[in-house]
N, C-alpha and C positions, 0 to 999 in steps of 0.2 A: 858163915852165912852173913849176908848184909843185915844191917839193922832194919827192923820192921818186917822181917820175913815171917811168914806164918808157920804154924806147926806143920802144916801139910808140906810146905817147901822144905822144912827141916827133915821130915821123914823121907821125902823124895831124894834129898841130897844124900842121906845116909844109905838109902837103898841102892842108889846108883854107885856110890863109892864102894860099898861092900861087894856089889856085883863085879865091878872092875877089878877089885883085889882078888876075888875068887878066880878070875880069868888070868891071874898072874901079873897084873899091872902093878907097878911100884906104888907105894902109898902116896907119894907126891903127885904122880900122874893121875892116880885115881881121884884124888881131891880136885885136881884141875878139871878133869872130865866132868865130875859131878857138879862143880860150881858153874862151869860154862853151860851145861845142860839146864840146870835149874834157873840160871839167870836168863837164858833164852826163853824158857817157859814163862817166867815172870814178865818178860817184855811182851810176849805174844798175848798174854792175858791182861795187859795194862797195869800190872802191879809195880812197874819200875818207872822212874822219872824219865830215863832216856832209853832209847832202843835203836839198834842198827836197822838198816833197810832189810837185810836178810832175815832178821829176827821177826819182823812184822809181816813181811810179804811172802815168806815161804809157803808153799802149798801144803807141805808136810811138817808136822812137828818133829822135834829131834828124836823122840822114841820111835815114831813111825818110820823115819828115814833110816834109822839103824846103821849109821856110819857110812852111808853112801858116799859122802864127800870127805872121808877121813884119809887124806893123803893119796898115795898112788896104790891103793888097795888092790892087791893081786890075790885072787882066791886060788883054790886047788886046781882050777882049770886055766890058770894064767889070767891075763888081762881080759876085761869084758870087751864085747864088740864095740861099745861106745868108746872105750879107751883106745882100742886099735884104730877106730875111725878117726878119732881126734889126732892121733899120731900120723895117720895117712894124710889127713888134711894139712898138717904142718909140713909134711914132706911133699905136698902137692902131687899125690899119686892119682893118675887119671883112672876113671871108672870106679872109684871107691864107693860111690853111692849105691851101686848095684851089687857090690861084693858082700858075701856072707863072712862070718867070723874067720873061717879057715882060709878063705881067699885073701882077706885083709892081712892075716898073719903071714901068709906066703909072700905077698907083695912087699911086706915090711922086712922080709928075710928072717922070720922067726921059725 
């Protein structure tokens, strides 16, 4: 943890790191996830000297967001409608705005 971090942030770091390790994440990756999450929370609450734009202007905190932006996350039902829509937009598929998830998948050939 960075110098000057509080006991609360130390506990938060350990809690996040242990949770990630329980889910099967490697120790190094768990430390990285915990550090990034705690640093972002520190930035949001004004505890750090510098902060990125996404750290301070996000509508949701990292715990609330729950990994929504972590890579190309595909759940058990495949990509989300938003992910399919973004792909359809890149491929310039007509009528995509009125399509549901199944129609988007079909149009994309999935």
